[in-house]
C-alpha positions in Angstrom: 7.4 -10.4 12.8 3.9 -11.6 13.7 0.7 -11.4 11.6 -1.4 -8.4 12.4 -5.1 -8.1 13.2 -7.4 -8.6 10.2 -10.3 -6.2 9.8 -13.7 -7.6 8.7 -14.6 -7.9 5.0 -17.2 -5.6 3.5 -20.7 -6.6 2.7 -23.2 -5.0 0.2 -24.4 -1.7 1.6 -21.2 -1.1 3.6 -20.3 2.6 4.1 -16.8 3.6 2.9 -15.1 6.9 3.4 -12.9 8.4 0.7 -10.1 10.7 2.0 -7.1 12.5 0.5 -4.1 12.4 2.9 -1.7 13.4 0.2 -2.0 15.2 -3.1 -4.9 17.1 -4.7 -7.7 15.1 -6.3 -9.3 15.9 -9.7 -13.0 16.1 -9.2 -13.9 14.3 -12.4 -11.8 11.3 -11.4 -13.2 11.3 -7.9 -16.7 11.2 -9.2 -15.8 8.4 -11.6 -14.3 6.4 -8.7 -17.4 7.0 -6.5 -19.5 5.6 -9.4 -17.4 2.4 -9.4 -17.9 2.0 -5.7 -21.6 2.6 -5.9 -21.7 -0.1 -8.7 -20.3 -2.5 -6.1 -23.3 -1.7 -3.9 -21.2 0.3 -1.5 -22.2 3.6 0.1 -19.3 6.0 -0.4 -19.0 9.2 1.6 -16.4 11.9 0.9 -14.3 13.7 3.4 -15.0 17.5 3.6 -11.6 18.5 2.4 -11.0 15.9 -0.3 -11.2 18.4 -3.1 -9.2 21.1 -1.3 -5.8 22.4 -2.6 -3.2 24.0 -0.3 -3.1 27.7 -0.8 0.7 27.8 -1.1 1.8 24.3 -1.9 -0.3 23.0 -4.7 1.0 19.5 -4.4 -1.1 19.1 -1.2 -4.8 18.4 -0.9 -5.4 21.2 1.5 -3.8 21.9 4.9 -2.1 19.2 6.9 -4.6 19.7 9.7 -7.6 19.3 7.4 -6.2 16.2 5.7 -5.5 14.6 9.1 -8.9 15.6 10.4 -10.6 14.0 7.4 -8.8 10.7 7.9 -9.2 10.6 11.7 -12.9 11.6 11.5 -13.6 8.9 9.0 -11.7 6.3 11.0 -13.4 7.1 14.2 -16.9 7.2 12.7 -18.6 4.0 13.8 -20.9 4.0 10.7 -17.8 3.7 8.4 -16.6 0.2 7.5 -13.6 1.2 5.4 -11.4 4.1 4.6 -10.1 4.3 1.0 -7.5 6.9 -0.1 -8.4 8.9 -3.2 -4.9 9.2 -4.5 -1.2 9.3 -3.5 1.3 12.0 -4.6 2.9 13.6 -1.6 1.8 14.6 1.9 1.0 11.6 4.0 4.2 12.0 6.0 3.0 15.4 7.0 -0.2 14.1 8.6 1.1 11.0 10.4 2.1 12.9 13.5 -1.1 14.9 13.6 -3.3 11.8 14.1 -4.6 10.8 17.5 -3.5 7.2 17.4 -5.1 6.4 20.8 -8.5 7.5 19.5 -8.0 5.6 16.3 -7.1 2.4 18.2 -10.2 2.8 20.4 -12.3 3.1 17.3 -11.5 -0.5 16.4 -10.3 -2.2 13.2 -11.6 -1.4 9.8 -10.3 -1.7 6.2 -7.7 0.8 5.0 -6.5 0.9 1.4 -4.1 2.9 -0.7 -0.5 2.8 -2.1 2.4 5.0 -3.3 2.7 7.9 -0.8 0.2 6.1 1.4 3.1 3.8 2.3 3.9 6.1 5.3 0.4 5.4 6.6 0.7 1.6 6.0 3.7 1.6 8.2 2.0 3.7 10.9 -1.2 1.6 10.9 1.0 -1.5 11.4 3.2 0.0 14.2 0.5 2.0 16.0 -2.7 0.0 15.4 -1.3 -3.5 14.7 -3.6 -3.7 11.7 -3.6 -5.5 8.3 -3.9 -2.9 5.5 -4.4 -3.2 1.8 -1.8 -2.0 -0.7 -4.0 -1.4 -3.7 -5.7 0.9 -6.1 -7.1 4.2 -5.0 -10.6 5.6 -5.6 -9.6 8.4 -7.9 -6.5 6.8 -9.4 -6.2 6.6 -13.2 -5.0 3.0 -12.9 -8.1 2.1 -10.9 -10.6 3.8 -13.2 -9.3 2.3 -16.4 -8.2 -1.2 -15.4 -10.7 -4.0 -15.0 -8.2 -6.3 -13.4 -7.3 -3.7 -10.7 -11.0 -3.2 -9.9 -11.9 -6.8 -9.8 -8.9 -7.9 -7.6 -9.6 -5.1 -5.1 -13.3 -5.9 -5.1 -12.6 -9.6 -4.5 -10.3 -8.7 -1.7 -12.9 -6.5 0.0 -15.9 -8.8 -0.4 -14.6 -12.4 -0.9 -11.0 -12.4 0.3 -11.0 -16.2 0.5 -11.1 -16.2 -3.4 -7.8 -14.4 -3.7 -5.7 -16.2 -1.1 -3.4 -17.2 -3.9 -2.1 -14.1 -5.7 -0.7 -15.2 -9.1 1.0 -12.4 -10.8 2.9 -13.9 -13.7 6.1 -12.8 -11.9 9.5 -14.4 -12.6 12.3 -15.2 -10.3 15.2 -12.7 -10.0 16.5 -15.1 -7.3 14.7 -18.5 -7.2 13.3 -20.2 -4.1 10.4 -20.2 -1.6 10.1 -18.3 1.6 7.6 -17.8 4.4 7.0 -14.5 6.3 4.6 -11.7 7.0 4.0 -9.2 4.2 5.0 -5.6 4.5 6.5 -2.8 2.4 5.3 -0.3 -0.3 6.9 2.5 -2.2 10.7 2.2 -1.9 11.4 5.9 -1.6 8.8 6.3 1.1 10.2 3.4 3.1 13.7 5.0 2.9 12.3 8.4 3.9 10.5 6.8 6.9 13.7 5.5 8.4 14.3 6.8 12.0 10.7 8.0 12.4 8.5 6.9 15.3 6.2 5.0 12.9 8.8 2.9 11.0 9.7 -0.6 11.9 13.4 -1.1 12.6 13.8 -4.0 10.2 11.9 -6.4 7.9 13.1 -9.4 9.9 10.7 -12.3 9.3 9.0 -10.4 6.5 8.2 -10.8 2.8 9.1 -7.3 1.7 7.1 -5.7 -1.2 8.9 -2.9 -3.1 7.9 -0.7 -6.0 8.3 2.9 -7.1 7.6 5.4 -9.8 9.5 8.2 -11.5 12.8 7.7 -9.8 16.1 7.7 -11.7 18.1 4.5 -11.3 20.7 6.2 -9.1 17.9 7.3 -6.8 16.6 3.8 -6.5 20.2 2.8 -5.7 20.4 5.4 -3.0 17.2 4.3 -1.4 18.1 0.6 -1.5 21.6 1.3 -0.2 20.1 3.4 2.6 17.8 0.6 3.7 20.7 -1.9 3.6 23.1 0.4 5.6 20.4 1.1 8.2 19.8 -2.7 8.7 16.2 -2.4 7.5 16.6 -5.6 5.3 18.4 -7.6 8.0 16.5 -10.9 8.5 14.1 -10.4 5.6 12.7 -13.8 4.3 11.9 -12.9 0.7 11.2 -9.9 -1.6 8.5 -9.2 -4.1 9.3 -6.5 -6.6 6.4 -4.6 -8.3 6.4 -2.0 -11.0 9.2 0.6 -11.7 7.3 2.9 -14.0 9.2 5.8 -15.4 12.4 4.7 -13.5 14.4 4.3 -16.7 15.0 1.2 -18.9 13.9 -1.9 -17.0 17.1 -3.7 -17.9 19.1 -1.2 -16.0 16.6 -1.2 -13.1 16.7 -5.0 -13.0 20.5 -5.0 -12.9 20.4 -2.6 -10.0 17.8 -4.7 -8.1 20.0 -7.8 -8.6 23.1 -5.9 -7.5 21.5 -4.5 -4.3 19.3 -7.5 -3.3 20.8 -10.6 -4.9 23.4 -11.0 -2.2 20.8 -11.3 0.6 20.4 -15.0 0.0 16.6 -14.9 -0.1 14.1 -15.5 -2.9 13.2 -12.4 -5.0 10.3 -12.3 -7.4 10.3 -9.5 -10.0 7.5 -7.9 -12.0 4.9 -9.1 -9.5 2.1 -6.8 -10.8 1.5 -4.4 -8.0 2.1 -0.7 -7.6 2.2 1.9 -10.4 1.2 -0.4 -13.3 -1.7 -1.5 -15.4 -4.1 -3.8 -13.6 -2.3 -3.5 -10.3 -3.0 -6.3 -7.8 -4.1 -5.7 -4.2 -1.6 -7.0 -1.6 -2.5 -7.2 2.0 0.2 -6.1 4.4 0.5 -7.9 7.8 -0.5 -11.3 6.6 1.5 -14.5 6.9 2.2 -16.0 3.5 4.5 -18.1 1.3 6.3 -16.6 -1.7 7.2 -19.0 -4.5 9.5 -16.8 -6.7 9.7 -19.3 -9.6 5.9 -19.8 -9.8 5.2 -16.1 -9.3 2.7 -16.7 -6.5 2.0 -15.4 -3.0 -0.1 -17.7 -1.0 -1.8 -16.2 2.1 -2.2 -18.4 5.2 -5.5 -16.8 5.8 -7.7 -14.4 3.8 -6.7 -10.8 4.0 -9.9 -9.9 5.8 -12.0 -11.8 8.2 
């Protein structure tokens, strides 16, 4: 696994597009998020369908075609420097195959950020565009709006990425050791659901795999991890970073499952790394060469996430 192409960092006055590839977005949260971005001296613009809701399936932010069109239009707009997702939920998988990846590749690299359901797009951006993306807070996310650490870490990554080359999380070692590789991953259930699709990587060989999830029973996490193992997705992985497991049951039970399913791989595993569905979530770049020190709870990037 090789490092991917790094987009350029943002500068004051940069134009950022906010899109909703997945679930419906509460207007008050969107406006609050836009205010935060304006406070960073950014110029946010909103996709035409961000506040839509699907007529039949209320868990979607409008039709698949409209959500895809918002994302593609923003990406292909030469005046836009970054595309930020408004929220996760569900629906990104339904738009991946509707995007014109050739046109998006021709538009050139730019910043893309989001997490949770956006995992499907992180994988597609890596395989189709060969581009570093940011697994981090979303513009209308409750975690982003209420948590200063989440805001400041994302802001530093966007504007001064050299200041956050060492991501210190306070994590502890589930399996001790150090490992080098290229970062990838996201929401566990989305990675499992992505298996066998044209946009998913066949394995995490050479990678530092980042995993987290929310609202999944322990047996469902077991099913997803077991599916990844059986499919060979974890063959050759160099190290694993575990984020939050909010509303997935008592952490002691989740921890025991993670140790059972991942401990035999013989690679360092850091737990409670502070990314995903948690307070003050850190921004992790995907596609960057880095070193994991599980005992120190640090991820040290070879280069800043953005140029």
